[in-house]
C-alpha positions as CSV (number, residue, x, y, z in Angstrom):
1,M,98.4,-149.5,43.5
2,S,100.3,-151.0,46.4
3,L,99.9,-154.5,44.8
4,L,101.8,-153.3,41.8
5,M,104.7,-151.9,43.8
6,P,107.6,-153.9,45.5
7,G,107.4,-154.2,49.2
8,W,110.5,-152.0,49.8
9,L,109.1,-149.3,47.6
10,T,105.7,-149.4,49.4
11,A,107.5,-149.1,52.7
12,L,109.6,-146.2,51.4
13,A,106.5,-144.4,50.1
14,S,104.6,-144.8,53.4
15,S,107.5,-143.3,55.4
16,F,108.0,-140.4,53.0
17,D,106.9,-137.0,54.2
18,L,107.1,-133.3,53.4
19,A,108.0,-130.7,56.1
20,S,106.4,-127.8,54.1
21,P,104.1,-129.3,51.4
22,L,102.6,-125.9,50.6
23,A,106.0,-125.0,49.0
24,L,105.0,-127.1,46.0
25,L,102.5,-124.4,45.1
26,L,105.5,-122.4,43.8
27,L,106.2,-124.9,41.1
28,P,104.0,-123.3,38.4
29,L,105.1,-119.8,39.4
30,P,107.2,-119.2,36.2
31,F,104.2,-120.0,34.0
32,L,102.1,-117.6,35.9
33,I,104.7,-114.8,35.6
34,A,105.1,-115.4,31.9
35,R,101.3,-115.1,31.4
36,L,100.6,-112.2,33.7
37,L,103.6,-110.0,32.7
38,P,102.9,-107.8,29.6
39,A,104.9,-108.7,26.5
40,E,107.8,-106.5,25.7
41,A,106.9,-103.8,23.1
42,A,108.6,-103.9,19.8
43,G,111.5,-101.7,19.5
44,N,112.2,-101.5,23.2
45,S,114.7,-104.3,23.2
46,G,118.3,-103.5,24.2
47,A,119.8,-106.2,22.0
48,L,122.5,-105.3,19.5
49,R,121.5,-105.5,15.9
50,V,124.2,-107.5,13.9
51,P,124.3,-107.6,10.2
52,A,123.0,-110.8,8.6
53,S,126.3,-111.3,6.9
54,L,128.0,-111.8,10.3
55,V,125.3,-113.9,11.8
56,G,125.1,-116.4,9.0
57,P,128.5,-118.1,9.6
58,V,127.9,-118.3,13.4
59,R,124.5,-120.0,12.9
60,A,126.1,-122.4,10.5
61,S,128.9,-123.4,12.9
62,A,127.1,-123.5,16.3
63,P,124.0,-125.5,17.2
64,V,122.2,-122.6,18.9
65,G,118.9,-124.5,19.0
66,G,120.4,-127.4,20.8
67,R,122.1,-125.2,23.3
68,G,118.9,-123.3,23.9
69,R,117.0,-126.5,24.6
70,R,119.7,-127.6,27.1
71,R,119.5,-124.3,28.9
72,T,115.8,-124.5,29.1
73,L,115.9,-128.0,30.5
74,L,118.6,-126.9,33.1
75,T,116.5,-123.9,34.1
76,W,113.3,-125.8,34.7
77,T,115.2,-128.6,36.5
78,L,116.9,-126.0,38.7
79,W,113.5,-124.4,39.6
80,A,111.9,-127.8,40.3
81,A,114.8,-128.9,42.5
82,L,114.7,-125.6,44.5
83,V,111.0,-126.0,45.1
84,A,111.5,-129.6,46.1
85,A,114.2,-128.6,48.6
86,L,111.9,-125.9,50.0
87,A,109.2,-128.5,50.5
88,G,111.5,-130.4,52.9
89,P,111.3,-134.0,51.8
90,R,112.1,-136.4,54.6
91,L,111.8,-140.0,55.8
92,V,109.9,-140.6,59.0
93,L,111.2,-143.6,60.9
94,S,109.8,-144.9,64.2
95,A,112.1,-145.4,67.2
96,S,111.7,-148.1,69.7
97,A,109.8,-147.1,72.9
98,L,111.9,-146.2,75.9
99,P,110.9,-146.5,79.6
100,A,109.8,-143.2,81.1
101,S,108.9,-142.3,84.6
102,G,109.0,-138.5,84.9
103,R,111.2,-138.8,88.1
104,E,114.3,-136.9,89.1
105,I,116.5,-138.7,91.6
106,M,119.6,-137.3,93.4
107,I,121.7,-139.8,95.3
108,A,123.6,-138.2,98.2
109,M,126.4,-140.5,99.4
110,D,128.5,-140.3,102.4
111,L,132.2,-140.5,101.5
112,S,133.7,-140.0,104.9
113,G,136.6,-142.0,106.3
114,S,134.4,-144.5,108.1
115,M,133.2,-145.9,104.7
116,E,136.6,-147.6,104.6
117,R,135.6,-150.1,107.4
118,R,135.5,-153.6,106.2
119,D,132.4,-155.1,107.7
120,F,130.3,-156.0,104.7
121,A,130.5,-159.1,102.4
122,L,130.5,-159.5,98.7
123,D,130.9,-162.8,96.8
124,G,132.0,-164.5,100.1
125,E,134.7,-161.9,100.8
126,T,134.8,-159.2,103.4
127,V,134.9,-155.8,101.8
128,S,134.6,-152.1,102.8
129,R,131.3,-150.4,103.1
130,L,132.2,-148.2,100.1
131,A,132.8,-151.3,97.9
132,A,129.4,-152.7,98.8
133,V,127.6,-149.4,98.2
134,K,129.4,-149.0,94.8
135,R,128.3,-152.5,93.6
136,I,124.7,-152.3,94.7
137,G,124.2,-148.6,94.1
138,A,125.6,-148.8,90.6
139,D,123.2,-151.7,89.8
140,F,120.3,-149.7,91.2
141,I,121.2,-146.6,89.1
142,R,121.5,-148.7,85.9
143,R,118.0,-150.2,86.6
144,R,116.5,-146.7,86.6
145,A,116.4,-146.2,82.9
146,G,113.9,-143.4,82.1
147,D,114.8,-141.5,85.3
148,R,116.9,-138.4,85.5
149,I,119.6,-139.3,88.0
150,G,122.5,-137.3,89.6
151,L,125.1,-138.0,92.3
152,V,126.3,-135.9,95.2
153,I,129.1,-137.0,97.4
154,F,129.8,-135.4,100.8
155,A,132.2,-135.5,103.7
156,D,133.9,-132.2,104.9
157,Q,132.4,-130.6,101.8
158,A,129.7,-131.6,99.3
159,Y,130.4,-132.1,95.6
160,V,128.4,-132.9,92.5
161,A,130.0,-136.0,91.1
162,A,127.4,-136.4,88.3
163,S,124.8,-133.8,87.3
164,P,121.2,-135.0,86.8
165,S,121.1,-137.0,83.5
166,F,119.2,-139.6,81.7
167,D,122.5,-141.3,81.0
168,T,122.3,-143.7,83.9
169,A,125.4,-145.6,82.8
170,T,127.5,-142.5,83.2
171,V,126.1,-141.7,86.6
172,A,126.7,-145.3,87.7
173,H,130.3,-145.1,86.5
174,A,130.8,-141.8,88.5
175,L,129.6,-143.7,91.6
176,E,132.1,-146.6,90.9
177,E,134.9,-144.1,90.5
178,A,134.3,-142.2,93.8
179,N,137.1,-142.5,96.3
180,I,137.4,-141.5,100.0
181,G,139.4,-138.4,100.5
182,L,138.1,-136.4,97.5
183,V,136.0,-134.1,99.7
184,G,137.5,-134.8,103.2
185,R,136.9,-137.5,105.8
186,S,134.2,-136.0,108.1
187,T,130.4,-136.2,107.7
188,G,128.5,-133.2,106.5
189,I,125.0,-134.7,106.1
190,G,123.2,-131.3,106.0
191,D,125.5,-129.9,103.3
192,G,125.2,-133.0,101.2
193,L,121.4,-132.9,101.3
194,G,121.4,-129.2,100.7
195,L,123.5,-129.5,97.5
196,A,121.3,-132.4,96.3
197,L,118.2,-130.2,96.7
198,R,119.9,-127.4,94.9
199,R,120.5,-129.5,91.9
200,L,116.9,-130.5,91.7
201,D,115.0,-127.6,90.2
202,P,112.7,-126.3,93.0
203,N,110.4,-124.4,90.6
204,D,108.6,-127.6,89.7
205,A,109.7,-129.9,92.5
206,G,106.4,-131.2,93.6
207,Q,102.6,-130.9,93.5
208,D,102.4,-129.2,96.9
209,A,105.0,-126.6,96.0
210,G,103.2,-125.9,92.7
211,A,99.9,-125.5,94.4
212,R,101.4,-123.1,96.9
213,A,102.7,-121.0,94.0
214,G,99.3,-120.9,92.4
215,Q,100.5,-122.9,89.4
216,P,99.3,-126.2,88.0
217,A,100.9,-129.2,89.7
218,P,103.8,-130.6,87.7
219,S,104.1,-134.3,86.8
220,T,107.8,-134.6,87.7
221,A,108.5,-136.3,91.0
222,K,111.7,-135.3,92.9
223,V,113.5,-137.6,95.2
224,V,116.7,-137.6,97.2
225,I,118.3,-140.9,98.4
226,L,120.7,-140.1,101.2
227,L,123.1,-142.7,102.5
228,S,125.3,-142.2,105.5
229,D,127.2,-144.3,108.0
230,G,128.0,-141.6,110.6
231,A,126.7,-138.6,112.5
232,N,126.7,-135.0,111.2
233,N,129.9,-133.4,112.4
234,A,130.8,-131.1,109.5
235,G,129.2,-128.3,107.4
236,Q,127.2,-125.3,108.3
237,T,123.6,-126.6,108.2
238,R,121.6,-128.9,110.5
239,P,120.2,-132.0,108.7
240,T,116.7,-131.6,110.0
241,D,116.6,-128.0,108.9
242,V,117.5,-129.0,105.4
243,A,114.9,-131.8,105.5
244,E,112.3,-129.1,106.3
245,L,113.4,-127.3,103.2
246,A,113.0,-130.4,101.2
247,R,109.4,-130.7,102.5
248,D,108.7,-127.1,101.5
249,L,110.0,-127.8,98.0
250,G,107.9,-131.0,97.7
251,I,111.0,-133.3,97.5
252,K,110.9,-136.6,99.3
253,V,114.1,-137.8,101.1
254,Y,114.8,-141.5,101.6
255,T,117.5,-142.0,104.2
256,I,119.7,-145.1,104.5
257,A,121.5,-145.6,107.8
258,L,124.5,-147.8,107.1
259,G,126.6,-149.8,109.5
260,P,126.2,-152.6,112.1
261,R,126.1,-150.2,115.1
262,D,124.5,-146.9,115.8
263,L,124.5,-144.3,118.6
264,A,122.0,-146.4,120.6
265,N,124.3,-149.4,120.8
266,A,127.7,-148.0,120.0
267,D,129.5,-149.7,122.9
268,G,132.3,-147.2,122.8
269,E,132.8,-147.4,119.0
270,Q,133.5,-144.1,117.3
271,D,131.9,-142.7,114.1
272,V,128.7,-144.8,114.3
273,V,125.6,-143.9,112.3
274,D,123.1,-141.5,113.7
275,V,119.9,-143.5,113.0
276,E,117.5,-141.2,114.8
277,T,118.6,-138.1,112.8
278,L,118.3,-139.9,109.5
279,R,114.9,-141.2,110.5
280,E,113.7,-137.8,111.5
281,M,114.9,-136.3,108.2
282,A,112.9,-138.9,106.2
283,R,109.8,-138.3,108.4
284,V,109.9,-134.5,108.0
285,S,110.3,-134.6,104.3
286,G,107.6,-137.3,103.7
287,G,110.0,-140.0,102.7
288,Q,111.1,-143.2,104.4
289,S,114.1,-144.3,106.5
290,F,115.9,-147.6,106.1
291,R,118.4,-149.4,108.4
292,V,121.2,-151.4,106.7
293,K,123.5,-153.6,108.7
294,T,124.6,-156.2,106.1
295,T,125.0,-156.5,102.4
296,E,121.7,-158.4,102.2
297,D,120.0,-155.4,103.9
298,L,121.5,-153.1,101.3
299,I,120.2,-155.2,98.5
300,A,116.7,-155.3,100.0
301,V,116.7,-151.5,100.5
302,A,117.7,-150.9,96.9
303,D,114.9,-153.2,95.7
304,A,112.4,-151.5,98.1
305,I,113.2,-148.0,96.9
306,D,113.1,-149.3,93.3
307,G,109.6,-150.5,94.0
308,L,108.5,-147.3,95.8
309,E,109.7,-145.2,93.0
310,G,108.5,-147.6,90.3
311,G,105.7,-147.1,87.9
312,R,107.9,-146.9,84.8
313,A,105.9,-147.4,81.6
314,K,106.7,-147.5,77.9
315,A,106.7,-144.0,76.4
316,P,105.1,-143.6,73.0
317,P,107.7,-144.1,70.3
318,L,109.2,-140.9,68.9
319,P,109.4,-140.4,65.2
320,L,112.9,-140.0,63.8
321,R,113.0,-137.8,60.7
322,R,115.8,-138.0,58.2
323,D,116.0,-134.9,56.0
324,L,116.3,-135.4,52.3
325,W,116.3,-131.8,51.1
326,P,120.1,-131.7,50.6
327,W,119.7,-134.0,47.6
328,P,117.4,-131.7,45.5
329,A,119.4,-128.7,46.7
330,A,122.6,-130.3,45.4
331,L,120.8,-131.0,42.1
332,A,119.8,-127.3,41.9
333,F,123.4,-126.3,42.5
334,L,124.6,-128.6,39.6
335,C,122.0,-127.2,37.3
336,A,123.1,-123.6,38.2
337,A,126.7,-124.6,37.4
338,G,125.6,-126.1,34.1
339,L,123.8,-122.9,33.2
340,L,126.9,-120.9,34.0
341,A,129.0,-123.2,31.9
342,T,126.7,-123.0,28.8
343,R,126.6,-119.3,29.1
344,R,130.3,-119.0,29.1
345,G,130.5,-121.4,26.2
346,A,128.1,-119.2,24.2
């Protein structure tokens, strides 16, 4: 049969589907009703008897038989269209496969005043730390297609700049639009990490947490990537205490210590990064700590984390269904309007 049909018609037939094919069993229902219901007894009709002398001119002037055939055709077409609409005809089209990883990543970024320091390089020019982080961080986010990513910025206070979403382009744009001064100029590392953990659903945040709750281990991996160039000097929580909470929730924390100097070799410089605290936070939570002194280091860290949290694979293509039932429903509506018009014309 397919050899006798054009290619486009064969493709259309192969993609055609019915949501409720059993609805087609209603099609012969009027025949069954006509056969099963008893015939009306003679003399029980409520019709008005009209003398033959009055009926004759009407029959001669109006094509009653033709009108009756049209009404019958409209009635059956109406019924068939209603049954077809109830069956839910639709076209099933395949969508292209998308990368999927089953990971949720919250990026917690330090937006304190020290991020204004111009000691990084981009394209041969000296730029601020924030500019370098924006460029490389936004590129990292856009590469994470298939992940659910969010963004938290912190300084005096912590703020959700982008809720966890699969729309990586929007999250990357939120990072690029972040400016110093939005949430203060100090460094509240503990509050920033705490808010990031809060936005990751702790009910299925890791295999260990699920096992402790006596439930099957979920497949979703939860990760926080925390970047800071200072020491915790704001907020109400200790960073290591929040890291212990992350461990209990089964959420890994990757920390990035940003800046050429740290507390061990500050040489009198103020607001240098607390590498030891960030390293301890990563160790406690089961993640890793990275040290970034230059733009090249930052690029290498982004690639390393991308590799650690890799494993993206093609998800099976999801079928896209286009409903066609409005078309037979519209036909049924037109048939009903035709029946009403012929009844008024009678």
